[in-house]
ROROMAR-343996 format. One record per residue (C-alpha): residue number from 1; z, y, x negated. Coordinates in Angstrom, 1 decimal, padded with zeros to 4 digits. Example, Ala and Ser with C-alpha at 12.3 -4.5 7.8 and 13.67 -1.06 7.14 Angstrom:
BEGIN
@lumvex:1 | Z:007.8 | Y:-004.5 | X:-012.3
@lumvex:2 | Z:007.1 | Y:-001.1 | X:-013.7
***
This chain:
BEGIN
@lumvex:1 | Z:000.0 | Y:-020.2 | X:015.8
@lumvex:2 | Z:-000.6 | Y:-017.6 | X:013.0
@lumvex:3 | Z:002.2 | Y:-015.1 | X:012.6
@lumvex:4 | Z:001.4 | Y:-012.2 | X:014.8
@lumvex:5 | Z:002.8 | Y:-008.7 | X:014.6
@lumvex:6 | Z:005.2 | Y:-007.9 | X:017.4
@lumvex:7 | Z:004.3 | Y:-004.7 | X:019.2
@lumvex:8 | Z:007.9 | Y:-003.8 | X:020.2
@lumvex:9 | Z:007.2 | Y:-000.9 | X:022.6
@lumvex:10 | Z:004.9 | Y:-003.1 | X:024.7
@lumvex:11 | Z:007.2 | Y:-006.2 | X:024.6
@lumvex:12 | Z:010.1 | Y:-004.1 | X:025.8
@lumvex:13 | Z:007.9 | Y:-002.8 | X:028.6
@lumvex:14 | Z:007.0 | Y:-006.3 | X:029.7
@lumvex:15 | Z:010.6 | Y:-007.5 | X:029.6
@lumvex:16 | Z:011.7 | Y:-004.5 | X:031.7
@lumvex:17 | Z:008.9 | Y:-005.1 | X:034.2
@lumvex:18 | Z:009.9 | Y:-008.8 | X:034.6
@lumvex:19 | Z:013.3 | Y:-007.6 | X:035.7
@lumvex:20 | Z:011.8 | Y:-006.2 | X:038.9
@lumvex:21 | Z:008.8 | Y:-008.4 | X:039.6
@lumvex:22 | Z:007.7 | Y:-011.8 | X:038.5
@lumvex:23 | Z:004.0 | Y:-011.0 | X:038.2
@lumvex:24 | Z:002.7 | Y:-008.6 | X:035.5
@lumvex:25 | Z:-001.0 | Y:-007.7 | X:035.2
@lumvex:26 | Z:-001.7 | Y:-006.7 | X:031.6
@lumvex:27 | Z:-004.8 | Y:-004.6 | X:031.7
@lumvex:28 | Z:-006.7 | Y:-002.7 | X:029.0
@lumvex:29 | Z:-010.1 | Y:-002.3 | X:027.5
@lumvex:30 | Z:-011.8 | Y:-005.0 | X:025.5
@lumvex:31 | Z:-010.2 | Y:-005.8 | X:022.1
@lumvex:32 | Z:-007.0 | Y:-003.7 | X:022.6
@lumvex:33 | Z:-005.0 | Y:-006.9 | X:021.6
@lumvex:34 | Z:-003.9 | Y:-008.2 | X:025.0
@lumvex:35 | Z:-004.1 | Y:-011.9 | X:024.0
@lumvex:36 | Z:-002.3 | Y:-011.3 | X:020.7
@lumvex:37 | Z:000.4 | Y:-009.3 | X:022.4
@lumvex:38 | Z:000.9 | Y:-012.0 | X:025.0
@lumvex:39 | Z:001.3 | Y:-014.7 | X:022.4
@lumvex:40 | Z:004.2 | Y:-012.9 | X:020.7
@lumvex:41 | Z:006.3 | Y:-013.4 | X:023.8
@lumvex:42 | Z:008.8 | Y:-016.1 | X:023.1
@lumvex:43 | Z:009.5 | Y:-018.5 | X:024.7
@lumvex:44 | Z:006.3 | Y:-018.7 | X:026.7
@lumvex:45 | Z:003.7 | Y:-021.3 | X:027.8
@lumvex:46 | Z:000.1 | Y:-020.2 | X:027.1
@lumvex:47 | Z:-002.9 | Y:-021.0 | X:029.2
@lumvex:48 | Z:-006.4 | Y:-020.0 | X:028.2
@lumvex:49 | Z:-008.4 | Y:-019.6 | X:031.4
@lumvex:50 | Z:-011.7 | Y:-019.4 | X:029.6
@lumvex:51 | Z:-011.4 | Y:-023.2 | X:028.9
@lumvex:52 | Z:-012.9 | Y:-025.4 | X:031.7
@lumvex:53 | Z:-010.1 | Y:-028.0 | X:031.1
@lumvex:54 | Z:-007.5 | Y:-025.3 | X:031.7
@lumvex:55 | Z:-009.2 | Y:-024.1 | X:034.9
@lumvex:56 | Z:-009.3 | Y:-027.6 | X:036.2
@lumvex:57 | Z:-005.5 | Y:-027.8 | X:036.0
@lumvex:58 | Z:-005.3 | Y:-024.9 | X:038.3
@lumvex:59 | Z:-007.6 | Y:-026.2 | X:041.0
@lumvex:60 | Z:-004.5 | Y:-026.9 | X:043.0
@lumvex:61 | Z:-002.4 | Y:-023.8 | X:042.4
@lumvex:62 | Z:000.7 | Y:-025.1 | X:044.2
@lumvex:63 | Z:000.8 | Y:-028.3 | X:042.1
@lumvex:64 | Z:000.1 | Y:-026.3 | X:039.0
@lumvex:65 | Z:003.0 | Y:-023.9 | X:039.6
@lumvex:66 | Z:005.4 | Y:-026.5 | X:040.7
@lumvex:67 | Z:005.2 | Y:-028.0 | X:037.2
@lumvex:68 | Z:006.3 | Y:-024.7 | X:035.6
@lumvex:69 | Z:009.6 | Y:-024.1 | X:037.4
@lumvex:70 | Z:011.7 | Y:-021.4 | X:035.7
@lumvex:71 | Z:009.2 | Y:-020.8 | X:032.8
@lumvex:72 | Z:007.5 | Y:-017.8 | X:031.4
@lumvex:73 | Z:003.7 | Y:-018.3 | X:031.3
@lumvex:74 | Z:000.6 | Y:-016.5 | X:030.1
@lumvex:75 | Z:-002.6 | Y:-016.8 | X:032.1
@lumvex:76 | Z:-005.0 | Y:-015.3 | X:029.6
@lumvex:77 | Z:-008.5 | Y:-014.2 | X:030.8
@lumvex:78 | Z:-007.4 | Y:-014.9 | X:034.4
@lumvex:79 | Z:-010.5 | Y:-013.3 | X:035.8
@lumvex:80 | Z:-012.4 | Y:-016.5 | X:034.7
@lumvex:81 | Z:-010.6 | Y:-018.4 | X:037.5
@lumvex:82 | Z:-012.4 | Y:-019.0 | X:040.8
@lumvex:83 | Z:-009.6 | Y:-017.2 | X:042.8
@lumvex:84 | Z:-007.2 | Y:-015.5 | X:040.4
@lumvex:85 | Z:-005.6 | Y:-013.3 | X:043.1
@lumvex:86 | Z:-004.8 | Y:-016.4 | X:045.2
@lumvex:87 | Z:-002.9 | Y:-018.1 | X:042.4
@lumvex:88 | Z:-000.9 | Y:-015.0 | X:041.6
@lumvex:89 | Z:-000.1 | Y:-014.4 | X:045.3
@lumvex:90 | Z:001.3 | Y:-018.0 | X:045.6
@lumvex:91 | Z:003.3 | Y:-017.5 | X:042.4
@lumvex:92 | Z:004.8 | Y:-014.3 | X:043.7
@lumvex:93 | Z:005.6 | Y:-015.5 | X:047.2
@lumvex:94 | Z:006.7 | Y:-019.1 | X:046.6
@lumvex:95 | Z:007.6 | Y:-019.4 | X:042.9
@lumvex:96 | Z:009.5 | Y:-016.1 | X:042.0
@lumvex:97 | Z:011.4 | Y:-018.0 | X:039.3
@lumvex:98 | Z:008.2 | Y:-018.3 | X:037.3
@lumvex:99 | Z:007.5 | Y:-015.2 | X:035.2
@lumvex:100 | Z:003.7 | Y:-014.7 | X:034.9
@lumvex:101 | Z:001.8 | Y:-012.4 | X:032.5
@lumvex:102 | Z:-001.8 | Y:-012.3 | X:033.5
@lumvex:103 | Z:-004.4 | Y:-010.8 | X:031.2
@lumvex:104 | Z:-008.1 | Y:-010.2 | X:031.7
@lumvex:105 | Z:-011.0 | Y:-007.8 | X:031.9
@lumvex:106 | Z:-010.1 | Y:-004.2 | X:032.7
@lumvex:107 | Z:-012.8 | Y:-004.3 | X:035.4
@lumvex:108 | Z:-010.7 | Y:-006.8 | X:037.4
@lumvex:109 | Z:-007.9 | Y:-004.3 | X:037.8
@lumvex:110 | Z:-010.6 | Y:-001.9 | X:039.2
@lumvex:111 | Z:-011.5 | Y:-004.4 | X:041.9
@lumvex:112 | Z:-010.2 | Y:-003.3 | X:045.3
@lumvex:113 | Z:-009.9 | Y:-006.9 | X:046.5
@lumvex:114 | Z:-007.6 | Y:-007.7 | X:043.6
@lumvex:115 | Z:-005.5 | Y:-004.7 | X:044.2
@lumvex:116 | Z:-005.2 | Y:-005.2 | X:048.0
@lumvex:117 | Z:-004.3 | Y:-008.9 | X:047.7
@lumvex:118 | Z:-001.4 | Y:-008.3 | X:045.3
@lumvex:119 | Z:-000.1 | Y:-005.0 | X:046.7
@lumvex:120 | Z:003.6 | Y:-004.9 | X:046.2
@lumvex:121 | Z:003.6 | Y:-008.1 | X:044.3
@lumvex:122 | Z:002.7 | Y:-007.1 | X:040.7
@lumvex:123 | Z:003.5 | Y:-004.6 | X:038.0
@lumvex:124 | Z:000.5 | Y:-003.3 | X:036.1
@lumvex:125 | Z:000.8 | Y:-002.5 | X:032.4
@lumvex:126 | Z:-002.2 | Y:-001.0 | X:030.8
@lumvex:127 | Z:-002.3 | Y:-001.6 | X:027.1
@lumvex:128 | Z:-003.7 | Y:001.4 | X:025.3
@lumvex:129 | Z:-005.2 | Y:001.7 | X:021.8
@lumvex:130 | Z:-002.5 | Y:001.9 | X:019.1
@lumvex:131 | Z:000.3 | Y:004.4 | X:019.9
@lumvex:132 | Z:002.8 | Y:005.7 | X:017.4
@lumvex:133 | Z:005.2 | Y:002.8 | X:017.6
@lumvex:134 | Z:002.3 | Y:000.4 | X:017.0
@lumvex:135 | Z:001.6 | Y:002.1 | X:013.8
@lumvex:136 | Z:005.2 | Y:001.6 | X:012.7
@lumvex:137 | Z:005.0 | Y:-002.1 | X:013.7
@lumvex:138 | Z:001.9 | Y:-002.6 | X:011.7
@lumvex:139 | Z:003.4 | Y:-000.7 | X:008.7
@lumvex:140 | Z:000.6 | Y:001.8 | X:008.5
@lumvex:141 | Z:001.7 | Y:005.2 | X:009.7
@lumvex:142 | Z:-001.3 | Y:007.0 | X:008.2
@lumvex:143 | Z:-002.3 | Y:009.1 | X:011.2
@lumvex:144 | Z:-005.6 | Y:010.2 | X:009.7
@lumvex:145 | Z:-006.6 | Y:006.5 | X:009.3
@lumvex:146 | Z:-005.6 | Y:005.9 | X:013.0
@lumvex:147 | Z:-007.6 | Y:008.9 | X:014.2
@lumvex:148 | Z:-010.7 | Y:007.9 | X:012.2
@lumvex:149 | Z:-010.7 | Y:004.1 | X:012.7
@lumvex:150 | Z:-009.3 | Y:004.3 | X:016.2
@lumvex:151 | Z:-006.6 | Y:002.2 | X:017.8
@lumvex:152 | Z:-008.3 | Y:-001.1 | X:018.5
@lumvex:153 | Z:-006.6 | Y:-003.6 | X:016.2
@lumvex:154 | Z:-009.8 | Y:-005.2 | X:014.6
@lumvex:155 | Z:-011.2 | Y:-001.7 | X:013.8
@lumvex:156 | Z:-007.9 | Y:-000.3 | X:012.6
@lumvex:157 | Z:-007.1 | Y:-003.3 | X:010.4
@lumvex:158 | Z:-010.5 | Y:-003.8 | X:008.8
@lumvex:159 | Z:-010.7 | Y:-003.0 | X:005.1
@lumvex:160 | Z:-014.1 | Y:-001.3 | X:005.6
@lumvex:161 | Z:-015.4 | Y:000.6 | X:008.6
@lumvex:162 | Z:-017.0 | Y:-002.2 | X:010.8
@lumvex:163 | Z:-020.0 | Y:-000.3 | X:011.9
@lumvex:164 | Z:-021.9 | Y:-003.2 | X:013.6
@lumvex:165 | Z:-018.8 | Y:-003.9 | X:015.7
@lumvex:166 | Z:-019.2 | Y:-000.7 | X:017.6
@lumvex:167 | Z:-022.5 | Y:-001.9 | X:019.1
@lumvex:168 | Z:-021.2 | Y:-005.4 | X:019.6
@lumvex:169 | Z:-018.3 | Y:-003.9 | X:021.6
@lumvex:170 | Z:-020.8 | Y:-001.9 | X:023.7
@lumvex:171 | Z:-022.9 | Y:-005.0 | X:024.3
@lumvex:172 | Z:-019.8 | Y:-007.1 | X:025.3
@lumvex:173 | Z:-018.6 | Y:-004.3 | X:027.6
@lumvex:174 | Z:-021.9 | Y:-004.3 | X:029.4
@lumvex:175 | Z:-022.4 | Y:-008.0 | X:029.6
@lumvex:176 | Z:-018.9 | Y:-009.2 | X:030.3
@lumvex:177 | Z:-017.3 | Y:-006.3 | X:032.2
@lumvex:178 | Z:-019.9 | Y:-004.1 | X:033.8
@lumvex:179 | Z:-022.3 | Y:-006.8 | X:034.9
@lumvex:180 | Z:-019.7 | Y:-009.1 | X:036.3
@lumvex:181 | Z:-018.2 | Y:-006.6 | X:038.6
@lumvex:182 | Z:-020.6 | Y:-003.7 | X:039.2
@lumvex:183 | Z:-024.0 | Y:-005.3 | X:038.8
@lumvex:184 | Z:-025.7 | Y:-002.3 | X:037.4
@lumvex:185 | Z:-029.3 | Y:-002.7 | X:036.5
@lumvex:186 | Z:-030.2 | Y:000.1 | X:034.1
@lumvex:187 | Z:-028.5 | Y:-000.8 | X:030.8
@lumvex:188 | Z:-030.2 | Y:001.8 | X:028.7
@lumvex:189 | Z:-029.2 | Y:004.7 | X:031.0
@lumvex:190 | Z:-025.6 | Y:003.5 | X:031.3
@lumvex:191 | Z:-025.1 | Y:002.9 | X:027.6
@lumvex:192 | Z:-026.8 | Y:006.1 | X:026.6
@lumvex:193 | Z:-024.5 | Y:008.0 | X:029.0
@lumvex:194 | Z:-021.4 | Y:006.4 | X:027.5
@lumvex:195 | Z:-022.6 | Y:007.2 | X:023.9
@lumvex:196 | Z:-023.2 | Y:010.8 | X:024.8
@lumvex:197 | Z:-019.8 | Y:011.1 | X:026.5
@lumvex:198 | Z:-018.1 | Y:009.8 | X:023.4
@lumvex:199 | Z:-020.1 | Y:012.2 | X:021.2
@lumvex:200 | Z:-019.0 | Y:015.1 | X:023.4
@lumvex:201 | Z:-015.6 | Y:013.8 | X:024.2
@lumvex:202 | Z:-012.9 | Y:016.3 | X:025.1
@lumvex:203 | Z:-015.4 | Y:018.8 | X:026.6
@lumvex:204 | Z:-015.9 | Y:019.9 | X:030.2
@lumvex:205 | Z:-018.3 | Y:017.6 | X:032.0
@lumvex:206 | Z:-021.5 | Y:018.9 | X:033.4
@lumvex:207 | Z:-023.9 | Y:016.2 | X:034.7
@lumvex:208 | Z:-027.0 | Y:018.4 | X:034.3
@lumvex:209 | Z:-026.5 | Y:018.3 | X:030.5
@lumvex:210 | Z:-026.6 | Y:014.5 | X:030.4
@lumvex:211 | Z:-029.3 | Y:013.8 | X:033.0
@lumvex:212 | Z:-032.5 | Y:014.3 | X:030.9
@lumvex:213 | Z:-031.3 | Y:012.2 | X:028.0
@lumvex:214 | Z:-030.1 | Y:009.4 | X:030.3
@lumvex:215 | Z:-033.1 | Y:009.5 | X:032.6
@lumvex:216 | Z:-030.8 | Y:009.4 | X:035.5
@lumvex:217 | Z:-029.9 | Y:011.6 | X:038.5
@lumvex:218 | Z:-026.7 | Y:013.5 | X:038.9
@lumvex:219 | Z:-025.6 | Y:011.0 | X:041.6
@lumvex:220 | Z:-026.2 | Y:008.1 | X:039.3
@lumvex:221 | Z:-024.3 | Y:009.7 | X:036.5
@lumvex:222 | Z:-021.4 | Y:010.5 | X:038.9
@lumvex:223 | Z:-021.3 | Y:006.8 | X:039.7
@lumvex:224 | Z:-021.4 | Y:005.8 | X:036.0
@lumvex:225 | Z:-018.5 | Y:008.2 | X:035.3
@lumvex:226 | Z:-016.4 | Y:006.7 | X:038.1
@lumvex:227 | Z:-017.0 | Y:003.2 | X:036.6
@lumvex:228 | Z:-016.0 | Y:004.4 | X:033.1
@lumvex:229 | Z:-012.9 | Y:006.0 | X:034.5
@lumvex:230 | Z:-012.0 | Y:003.0 | X:036.6
@lumvex:231 | Z:-012.3 | Y:000.7 | X:033.6
@lumvex:232 | Z:-010.3 | Y:003.1 | X:031.2
@lumvex:233 | Z:-013.3 | Y:003.6 | X:028.9
@lumvex:234 | Z:-013.3 | Y:007.3 | X:029.8
@lumvex:235 | Z:-010.4 | Y:009.4 | X:031.0
@lumvex:236 | Z:-011.4 | Y:012.0 | X:033.6
@lumvex:237 | Z:-009.0 | Y:014.9 | X:033.5
@lumvex:238 | Z:-009.2 | Y:017.1 | X:036.6
@lumvex:239 | Z:-008.3 | Y:020.8 | X:036.6
@lumvex:240 | Z:-004.9 | Y:021.9 | X:037.6
@lumvex:241 | Z:-005.3 | Y:024.5 | X:040.3
@lumvex:242 | Z:-003.9 | Y:026.1 | X:043.4
@lumvex:243 | Z:-007.4 | Y:027.3 | X:044.2
@lumvex:244 | Z:-006.9 | Y:030.8 | X:042.8
@lumvex:245 | Z:-010.3 | Y:032.6 | X:042.7
@lumvex:246 | Z:-009.9 | Y:033.1 | X:038.9
@lumvex:247 | Z:-009.5 | Y:029.3 | X:038.1
@lumvex:248 | Z:-011.9 | Y:026.5 | X:037.3
@lumvex:249 | Z:-011.2 | Y:024.1 | X:040.2
@lumvex:250 | Z:-013.8 | Y:021.3 | X:040.1
@lumvex:251 | Z:-015.3 | Y:020.6 | X:036.6
@lumvex:252 | Z:-013.4 | Y:017.8 | X:034.8
@lumvex:253 | Z:-012.9 | Y:017.3 | X:031.2
@lumvex:254 | Z:-013.8 | Y:013.8 | X:029.9
@lumvex:255 | Z:-012.1 | Y:012.0 | X:027.0
@lumvex:256 | Z:-013.3 | Y:008.8 | X:025.3
@lumvex:257 | Z:-010.9 | Y:005.9 | X:025.3
@lumvex:258 | Z:-010.6 | Y:005.7 | X:021.5
@lumvex:259 | Z:-010.8 | Y:008.1 | X:018.6
@lumvex:260 | Z:-012.6 | Y:005.6 | X:016.4
@lumvex:261 | Z:-015.5 | Y:005.4 | X:018.9
@lumvex:262 | Z:-015.5 | Y:009.2 | X:019.3
@lumvex:263 | Z:-015.8 | Y:009.6 | X:015.5
@lumvex:264 | Z:-018.5 | Y:006.9 | X:015.3
@lumvex:265 | Z:-020.7 | Y:008.4 | X:018.0
@lumvex:266 | Z:-020.2 | Y:011.9 | X:016.7
@lumvex:267 | Z:-021.7 | Y:010.6 | X:013.5
@lumvex:268 | Z:-018.6 | Y:011.5 | X:011.4
@lumvex:269 | Z:-018.3 | Y:009.5 | X:008.1
@lumvex:270 | Z:-015.1 | Y:011.3 | X:007.0
@lumvex:271 | Z:-012.7 | Y:013.7 | X:008.6
@lumvex:272 | Z:-012.7 | Y:017.4 | X:007.9
@lumvex:273 | Z:-009.8 | Y:019.7 | X:008.7
@lumvex:274 | Z:-011.7 | Y:021.2 | X:011.6
@lumvex:275 | Z:-012.1 | Y:017.8 | X:013.1
@lumvex:276 | Z:-008.4 | Y:017.0 | X:013.3
@lumvex:277 | Z:-007.5 | Y:019.2 | X:016.3
@lumvex:278 | Z:-009.7 | Y:017.5 | X:018.9
@lumvex:279 | Z:-008.7 | Y:014.0 | X:017.6
@lumvex:280 | Z:-005.1 | Y:015.0 | X:017.8
@lumvex:281 | Z:-005.6 | Y:016.0 | X:021.4
@lumvex:282 | Z:-007.0 | Y:012.5 | X:022.1
@lumvex:283 | Z:-004.0 | Y:010.9 | X:020.4
@lumvex:284 | Z:-001.6 | Y:013.0 | X:022.4
@lumvex:285 | Z:-003.4 | Y:011.9 | X:025.6
@lumvex:286 | Z:-003.2 | Y:008.3 | X:024.5
@lumvex:287 | Z:000.5 | Y:008.6 | X:023.9
@lumvex:288 | Z:001.1 | Y:010.1 | X:027.3
@lumvex:289 | Z:-000.8 | Y:007.2 | X:028.9
@lumvex:290 | Z:001.3 | Y:004.7 | X:027.0
@lumvex:291 | Z:004.7 | Y:006.4 | X:027.5
@lumvex:292 | Z:004.4 | Y:007.8 | X:031.0
@lumvex:293 | Z:002.6 | Y:005.1 | X:032.8
@lumvex:294 | Z:000.5 | Y:007.6 | X:034.7
@lumvex:295 | Z:-003.0 | Y:009.1 | X:034.5
@lumvex:296 | Z:-002.0 | Y:012.0 | X:036.7
@lumvex:297 | Z:-002.5 | Y:014.5 | X:033.9
@lumvex:298 | Z:-004.6 | Y:017.7 | X:034.3
@lumvex:299 | Z:-005.9 | Y:020.6 | X:032.3
@lumvex:300 | Z:-006.1 | Y:024.3 | X:033.2
@lumvex:301 | Z:-008.8 | Y:026.8 | X:032.6
@lumvex:302 | Z:-009.6 | Y:030.2 | X:034.1
@lumvex:303 | Z:-012.9 | Y:032.0 | X:034.4
@lumvex:304 | Z:-012.2 | Y:034.2 | X:031.4
@lumvex:305 | Z:-012.0 | Y:031.1 | X:029.1
@lumvex:306 | Z:-008.2 | Y:030.7 | X:028.8
@lumvex:307 | Z:-007.4 | Y:027.0 | X:028.7
@lumvex:308 | Z:-004.3 | Y:024.8 | X:028.5
@lumvex:309 | Z:-004.9 | Y:021.3 | X:027.0
@lumvex:310 | Z:-002.8 | Y:019.4 | X:029.4
@lumvex:311 | Z:-000.7 | Y:020.2 | X:032.5
@lumvex:312 | Z:001.8 | Y:017.6 | X:033.7
@lumvex:313 | Z:003.8 | Y:017.9 | X:036.9
@lumvex:314 | Z:006.3 | Y:015.4 | X:038.2
@lumvex:315 | Z:006.5 | Y:015.0 | X:041.9
@lumvex:316 | Z:008.2 | Y:018.0 | X:043.4
@lumvex:317 | Z:008.6 | Y:019.6 | X:039.9
@lumvex:318 | Z:007.2 | Y:022.6 | X:038.1
@lumvex:319 | Z:004.0 | Y:022.5 | X:036.1
@lumvex:320 | Z:004.6 | Y:021.7 | X:032.4
@lumvex:321 | Z:002.1 | Y:023.3 | X:030.0
@lumvex:322 | Z:001.2 | Y:021.2 | X:026.9
@lumvex:323 | Z:-000.7 | Y:022.6 | X:024.0
@lumvex:324 | Z:-001.9 | Y:020.3 | X:021.2
@lumvex:325 | Z:-002.2 | Y:021.7 | X:017.7
@lumvex:326 | Z:-002.8 | Y:019.7 | X:014.5
@lumvex:327 | Z:-000.6 | Y:022.2 | X:012.6
@lumvex:328 | Z:002.1 | Y:024.3 | X:014.3
@lumvex:329 | Z:001.1 | Y:027.5 | X:012.6
@lumvex:330 | Z:-002.3 | Y:027.3 | X:014.3
@lumvex:331 | Z:-000.9 | Y:028.1 | X:017.7
@lumvex:332 | Z:-002.2 | Y:031.2 | X:019.5
@lumvex:333 | Z:000.0 | Y:032.1 | X:022.6
@lumvex:334 | Z:-002.8 | Y:033.9 | X:024.5
@lumvex:335 | Z:-003.8 | Y:030.9 | X:026.6
@lumvex:336 | Z:-000.2 | Y:030.1 | X:027.4
@lumvex:337 | Z:000.6 | Y:033.7 | X:028.5
@lumvex:338 | Z:-002.5 | Y:033.6 | X:030.8
@lumvex:339 | Z:-001.3 | Y:030.4 | X:032.4
@lumvex:340 | Z:002.2 | Y:031.7 | X:032.9
@lumvex:341 | Z:000.9 | Y:034.8 | X:034.5
@lumvex:342 | Z:-000.6 | Y:032.5 | X:037.2
@lumvex:343 | Z:002.3 | Y:030.0 | X:037.2
@lumvex:344 | Z:005.4 | Y:031.8 | X:036.0
@lumvex:345 | Z:007.9 | Y:028.9 | X:036.2
@lumvex:346 | Z:007.9 | Y:025.7 | X:034.1
@lumvex:347 | Z:008.4 | Y:024.3 | X:030.6
@lumvex:348 | Z:006.0 | Y:025.1 | X:027.8
@lumvex:349 | Z:005.5 | Y:022.7 | X:024.9
@lumvex:350 | Z:003.4 | Y:022.9 | X:021.7
@lumvex:351 | Z:003.1 | Y:019.5 | X:020.1
@lumvex:352 | Z:002.0 | Y:019.3 | X:016.5
@lumvex:353 | Z:001.9 | Y:016.5 | X:013.9
@lumvex:354 | Z:003.7 | Y:018.5 | X:011.3
@lumvex:355 | Z:006.9 | Y:019.2 | X:013.2
@lumvex:356 | Z:010.1 | Y:017.3 | X:012.2
@lumvex:357 | Z:012.6 | Y:019.2 | X:014.3
@lumvex:358 | Z:012.0 | Y:021.1 | X:017.5
@lumvex:359 | Z:012.3 | Y:024.8 | X:017.6
@lumvex:360 | Z:011.6 | Y:027.6 | X:020.1
@lumvex:361 | Z:009.6 | Y:030.8 | X:020.0
@lumvex:362 | Z:009.2 | Y:033.5 | X:022.6
@lumvex:363 | Z:005.9 | Y:035.4 | X:023.0
@lumvex:364 | Z:006.2 | Y:038.6 | X:025.2
@lumvex:365 | Z:008.7 | Y:036.9 | X:027.5
@lumvex:366 | Z:007.0 | Y:033.4 | X:027.5
@lumvex:367 | Z:009.2 | Y:030.8 | X:025.7
@lumvex:368 | Z:007.7 | Y:027.7 | X:024.1
@lumvex:369 | Z:009.3 | Y:024.7 | X:022.5
@lumvex:370 | Z:007.5 | Y:023.3 | X:019.4
@lumvex:371 | Z:008.1 | Y:019.6 | X:019.0
@lumvex:372 | Z:006.8 | Y:016.3 | X:017.7
@lumvex:373 | Z:004.8 | Y:013.8 | X:019.8
@lumvex:374 | Z:007.7 | Y:011.4 | X:020.2
@lumvex:375 | Z:010.0 | Y:014.2 | X:021.4
@lumvex:376 | Z:007.3 | Y:015.4 | X:023.8
@lumvex:377 | Z:007.3 | Y:012.0 | X:025.6
@lumvex:378 | Z:011.1 | Y:012.0 | X:025.8
@lumvex:379 | Z:010.9 | Y:015.5 | X:027.5
@lumvex:380 | Z:008.3 | Y:014.3 | X:030.0
@lumvex:381 | Z:010.0 | Y:011.1 | X:031.1
***
């Protein structure tokens, strides 16, 4: 096996999860590096379920598992098996001494049958595009490179921008993910919708603006958006609201899964200073997904146009306001003051890439802490 980079953040997450359950489902969009990550676990026995010979050894799950007593095993591309959930259920119930890491298409984790069969038996870890610790592991902490190329390893590591690979990724996603689970028929409409979402990523979603270009109804587009959200290719961020008459309560914001794809479909060939803010916002969201293990993140907007980038609220806790700024000196407190007039209690954070040490500022009675992205995640945990 070629020497592979160890992504320490994710390896620690896997080891911690195995302390509580014997089955881990490693999900994530295509080409995030699930197989490479799994192969860096040591010691481990690896099974490639795409190979017919490997699948034949699992025709009798009980016999297969009995031969692996006490081992740590990888079942890569497990969705290729005839009955993957059955094998994992037997492993969880009858062979808890075997530690299993199963990887596969992100669409399988969206399957209700798969979820229901393994309820209470598995831990789900969703591998995101490169987060901050991944950049350190790969010894390339150039954040602008990460934002422009994105966080999928082949795109990030390529010496030149691999433009044909973006369409290849789209084609594989349609053929190997969408068709296998969702059986959609209108490829052009679906792919065009995804391309437009990426080009307009980070904005408030209005189906009527997409319908003409996609030649699809609002109902069809709503179904497409649900599928993209279920498979982690789009992140649908719902408004935070207590249904005050002054608030936006229904229109979501939609973010593309990877900044490299966002840049490509926006037609950006290089990054300008004005582009950094929205890409930084995407990166902050990616970091929260990786660090917090939740997608329960919201935004806030009132009908006068005041907006908070992200609102995070722990169960039973107060709403935390998070503003993302590429540079700390670009912060305008107007939106934060408007939010705190509606929700007076809760922490306020301004996260910027150029902050080394946290500091506090008060704006007409509203206090905000300015901090780095790593410090933000620590505060939110």
